[in-house]
N, CA, C and O of each residue as an XYZ file, in Angstrom:
364
protein
N      13.301     28.734     20.308
C      13.482     27.295     20.294
C      12.891     26.754     18.990
O      11.778     27.116     18.609
N      13.630     25.900     18.323
C      13.151     25.349     17.056
C      11.997     24.387     17.318
O      11.796     23.924     18.441
N      11.233     24.092     16.243
C      10.109     23.170     16.359
C      10.565     21.781     16.800
O       9.906     21.135     17.614
N      11.696     21.327     16.256
C      12.214     20.008     16.637
C      12.617     19.965     18.104
O      12.335     18.996     18.808
N      13.278     21.021     18.555
C      13.698     21.072     19.957
C      12.481     21.123     20.873
O      12.468     20.496     21.932
N      11.445     21.881     20.457
C      10.226     21.960     21.249
C       9.543     20.587     21.290
O       9.056     20.159     22.336
N       9.515     19.915     20.155
C       8.907     18.594     20.091
C       9.657     17.612     20.989
O       9.039     16.818     21.698
N      10.986     17.666     20.958
C      11.787     16.786     21.813
C      11.519     17.076     23.286
O      11.402     16.159     24.098
N      11.424     18.360     23.620
C      11.145     18.737     25.004
C       9.753     18.266     25.413
O       9.562     17.771     26.524
N       8.779     18.423     24.510
C       7.421     17.954     24.791
C       7.388     16.443     24.941
O       6.719     15.919     25.831
N       8.112     15.736     24.068
C       8.149     14.270     24.165
C       8.755     13.830     25.501
O       8.278     12.876     26.115
N       9.792     14.516     25.944
C      10.398     14.204     27.237
C       9.402     14.469     28.365
O       9.325     13.709     29.330
N       8.648     15.550     28.232
C       7.642     15.881     29.242
C       6.526     14.838     29.254
O       6.049     14.458     30.323
N       6.108     14.375     28.083
C       5.094     13.328     27.995
C       5.596     12.069     28.699
O       4.855     11.452     29.466
N       6.831     11.687     28.450
C       7.396     10.491     29.086
C       7.466     10.653     30.604
O       7.172      9.717     31.348
N       7.856     11.843     31.057
C       7.940     12.098     32.498
C       6.559     11.990     33.137
O       6.388     11.354     34.177
N       5.573     12.627     32.493
C       4.218     12.596     33.032
C       3.658     11.171     33.061
O       2.993     10.776     34.018
N       3.930     10.420     32.020
C       3.484      9.018     31.993
C       4.107      8.239     33.144
O       3.427      7.483     33.837
N       5.396      8.430     33.336
C       6.102      7.711     34.401
C       5.537      8.056     35.781
O       5.553      7.230     36.694
N       5.040      9.282     35.918
C       4.472      9.723     37.198
C       2.980      9.414     37.310
O       2.364      9.685     38.341
N       2.404      8.848     36.253
C       0.991      8.497     36.298
C       0.036      9.622     35.942
O      -1.162      9.529     36.210
N       0.555     10.680     35.342
C      -0.278     11.831     34.950
C      -0.663     11.696     33.476
O      -0.218     12.468     32.627
N      -1.493     10.705     33.198
C      -1.794     10.352     31.814
C      -2.613     11.410     31.085
O      -2.366     11.675     29.909
N      -3.572     12.011     31.756
C      -4.400     13.017     31.077
C      -3.576     14.255     30.732
O      -3.796     14.869     29.688
N      -2.646     14.623     31.582
C      -1.764     15.747     31.272
C      -0.862     15.405     30.087
O      -0.638     16.243     29.214
N      -0.354     14.197     30.058
C       0.482     13.765     28.934
C      -0.334     13.760     27.649
O       0.154     14.182     26.600
N      -1.574     13.285     27.724
C      -2.444     13.280     26.553
C      -2.725     14.701     26.076
O      -2.815     14.942     24.872
N      -2.863     15.636     26.997
C      -3.111     17.025     26.621
C      -1.938     17.594     25.820
O      -2.142     18.348     24.869
N      -0.732     17.238     26.197
C       0.443     17.681     25.440
C       0.407     17.089     24.038
O       0.663     17.787     23.056
N       0.092     15.809     23.948
C       0.014     15.171     22.630
C      -1.059     15.835     21.773
O      -0.856     16.040     20.576
N      -2.180     16.168     22.366
C      -3.232     16.859     21.615
C      -2.757     18.227     21.153
O      -3.077     18.663     20.047
N      -1.997     18.897     21.996
C      -1.439     20.197     21.630
C      -0.462     20.102     20.469
O      -0.229     21.086     19.768
N       0.105     18.929     20.265
C       1.023     18.684     19.147
C       0.289     18.094     17.946
O       0.920     17.643     16.990
N      -1.031     18.098     17.995
C      -1.866     17.523     16.925
C      -1.554     16.048     16.720
O      -1.353     15.586     15.597
N      -1.518     15.317     17.836
C      -1.251     13.869     17.820
C      -2.380     13.138     18.555
O      -2.139     12.472     19.561
N      -3.620     13.266     18.045
C      -4.756     12.698     18.770
C      -4.742     11.175     18.855
O      -5.216     10.612     19.842
N      -4.214     10.509     17.852
C      -4.178      9.043     17.901
C      -3.321      8.583     19.076
O      -3.709      7.679     19.816
N      -2.163      9.202     19.245
C      -1.285      8.835     20.357
C      -1.929      9.169     21.697
O      -1.811      8.410     22.659
N      -2.615     10.320     21.751
C      -3.284     10.717     22.993
C      -4.373      9.713     23.354
O      -4.478      9.293     24.506
N      -5.180      9.331     22.371
C      -6.259      8.371     22.625
C      -5.693      7.019     23.011
O      -6.198      6.378     23.932
N      -4.657      6.578     22.325
C      -4.049      5.281     22.644
C      -3.431      5.290     24.039
O      -3.495      4.291     24.757
N      -2.834      6.414     24.421
C      -2.267      6.534     25.769
C      -3.363      6.369     26.817
O      -3.200      5.609     27.772
N      -4.469      7.071     26.644
C      -5.553      6.981     27.616
C      -6.200      5.600     27.608
O      -6.581      5.086     28.660
N      -6.324      5.006     26.441
C      -6.882      3.652     26.369
C      -5.984      2.654     27.095
O      -6.472      1.686     27.678
N      -4.682      2.889     27.059
C      -3.750      1.953     27.698
C      -3.900      1.920     29.216
O      -3.450      0.977     29.867
N      -4.530      2.944     29.776
C      -4.767      2.980     31.222
C      -6.267      2.963     31.519
O      -6.714      3.435     32.564
N      -7.029      2.412     30.582
C      -8.457      2.153     30.727
C      -9.310      3.404     30.905
O     -10.377      3.344     31.516
N      -8.861      4.509     30.389
C      -9.681      5.727     30.371
C     -10.412      5.737     29.024
O     -10.210      6.600     28.170
N     -11.277      4.719     28.888
C     -11.906      4.429     27.603
C     -12.768      5.562     27.079
O     -12.673      5.914     25.904
N     -13.603      6.138     27.922
C     -14.529      7.171     27.456
C     -13.774      8.390     26.932
O     -14.106      8.923     25.873
N     -12.771      8.823     27.666
C     -11.979      9.975     27.223
C     -11.216      9.646     25.948
O     -11.132     10.476     25.042
N     -10.661      8.443     25.872
C      -9.945      8.015     24.667
C     -10.886      7.996     23.467
O     -10.528      8.457     22.383
N     -12.088      7.464     23.662
C     -13.068      7.405     22.571
C     -13.484      8.796     22.132
O     -13.648      9.054     20.940
N     -13.652      9.678     23.082
C     -14.042     11.060     22.780
C     -12.968     11.757     21.931
O     -13.288     12.435     20.954
N     -11.720     11.589     22.302
C     -10.611     12.191     21.554
C     -10.547     11.606     20.142
O     -10.433     12.336     19.158
N     -10.621     10.279     20.063
C     -10.538      9.623     18.757
C     -11.704     10.035     17.864
O     -11.512     10.309     16.679
N     -12.886     10.078     18.414
C     -14.062     10.480     17.631
C     -13.905     11.905     17.117
O     -14.192     12.191     15.954
N     -13.451     12.787     17.982
C     -13.259     14.184     17.589
C     -12.230     14.346     16.485
O     -12.294     15.298     15.707
N     -11.285     13.426     16.415
C     -10.228     13.484     15.396
C     -10.600     12.705     14.134
O      -9.823     12.644     13.181
N     -11.798     12.110     14.139
C     -12.204     11.336     12.972
C     -11.578      9.952     12.915
O     -11.588      9.307     11.867
N     -11.039      9.498     14.021
C     -10.431      8.158     14.100
C     -11.510      7.190     14.588
O     -11.479      6.719     15.725
N     -12.458      6.909     13.703
C     -13.667      6.216     14.107
C     -13.439      4.774     14.556
O     -14.097      4.316     15.489
N     -12.535      4.059     13.923
C     -12.280      2.680     14.335
C     -11.720      2.641     15.758
O     -12.129      1.808     16.567
N     -10.797      3.531     16.054
C     -10.225      3.603     17.401
C     -11.287      4.050     18.404
O     -11.375      3.506     19.506
N     -12.081      5.027     18.025
C     -13.143      5.510     18.914
C     -14.133      4.396     19.225
O     -14.543      4.225     20.373
N     -14.512      3.643     18.207
C     -15.473      2.565     18.386
C     -14.909      1.476     19.303
O     -15.604      0.971     20.185
N     -13.646      1.125     19.082
C     -13.010      0.110     19.936
C     -12.982      0.565     21.392
O     -13.287     -0.210     22.299
N     -12.613      1.825     21.608
C     -12.556      2.353     22.975
C     -13.941      2.402     23.613
O     -14.104      2.074     24.788
N     -14.933      2.814     22.832
C     -16.300      2.880     23.358
C     -16.793      1.489     23.749
O     -17.443      1.330     24.782
N     -16.489      0.490     22.938
C     -16.904     -0.875     23.258
C     -16.165     -1.408     24.484
O     -16.770     -2.008     25.373
N     -14.859     -1.184     24.521
C     -14.060     -1.679     25.656
C     -14.525     -1.066     26.972
O     -14.602     -1.745     27.996
N     -14.829      0.214     26.930
C     -15.205      0.913     28.150
C     -16.687      0.912     28.438
O     -17.136      1.528     29.404
N     -17.456      0.221     27.603
C     -18.905      0.190     27.750
C     -19.464      1.610     27.842
O     -20.358      1.894     28.639
N     -18.916      2.488     27.012
C     -19.355      3.887     26.958
C     -20.533      3.971     25.993
O     -20.372      4.300     24.818
N     -21.697      3.673     26.503
C     -22.884      3.548     25.652
C     -23.262      4.843     24.959
O     -23.723      4.818     23.818
N     -23.077      5.965     25.620
C     -23.420      7.239     24.983
C     -22.512      7.515     23.790
O     -22.975      7.980     22.749
N     -21.227      7.232     23.941
C     -20.289      7.437     22.836
C     -20.549      6.407     21.747
O     -20.497      6.726     20.560
N     -20.825      5.184     22.147
C     -21.135      4.128     21.182
C     -22.343      4.526     20.339
O     -22.324      4.370     19.119
N     -23.384      5.032     20.972
C     -24.591      5.444     20.248
C     -24.290      6.616     19.312
O     -24.766      6.648     18.178
N     -23.501      7.575     19.790
C     -23.149      8.723     18.949
C     -22.323      8.280     17.749
O     -22.490      8.804     16.648
N     -21.440      7.325     17.959
C     -20.633      6.807     16.851
C     -21.499      6.090     15.828
O     -21.297      6.239     14.622
N     -22.455      5.320     16.302
C     -23.363      4.640     15.378
C     -24.084      5.656     14.505
O     -24.229      5.454     13.299
N     -24.534      6.745     15.111
C     -25.210      7.799     14.341
C     -24.262      8.455     13.348
O     -24.632      8.697     12.199
N     -23.052      8.739     13.784
C     -22.058      9.365     12.914
C     -21.723      8.465     11.739
O     -21.681      8.909     10.592
N     -21.486      7.199     12.035
C     -21.061      6.265     11.000
C     -22.181      5.852     10.056
O     -21.918      5.406      8.939
N     -23.415      5.996     10.489
C     -24.541      5.636      9.626
C     -24.512      6.436      8.327
O     -24.895      5.932      7.271
N     -24.062      7.665      8.411
C     -23.983      8.509      7.225
C     -22.650      8.451      6.507
O     -22.431      9.172      5.534
N     -21.753      7.589      6.987
C     -20.403      7.473      6.415
C     -20.068      6.008      6.176
O     -19.230      5.453      6.887
N     -20.683      5.379      5.218
C     -20.479      3.927      5.044
C     -19.046      3.523      4.695
O     -18.687      2.355      4.845
N     -18.225      4.459      4.236
C     -16.843      4.104      3.875
C     -15.894      4.153      5.062
O     -14.770      3.663      4.954
N     -16.302      4.726      6.195
C     -15.442      4.821      7.365
C     -15.573      3.571      8.127
O     -14.937      3.413      9.168
């Protein structure tokens, strides 16, 4: 199966899982496709803030991670982000 066909099949599977309410499984597929921003945004859209922030932080998407941590009152992630960003003034 070509990469494009696999991607199309995965995208269809992500849509099916979303429609059925299996958001974490859909996010796992997106992560497997190296699409962490989409995975984090998907989880944030259903208020799974801590998991979304964790994914975004791991991918270096600090603005998204920070927003998710604040929205979800994920104090541990918020504190870790503050520490991470303290040494990265340009992020």
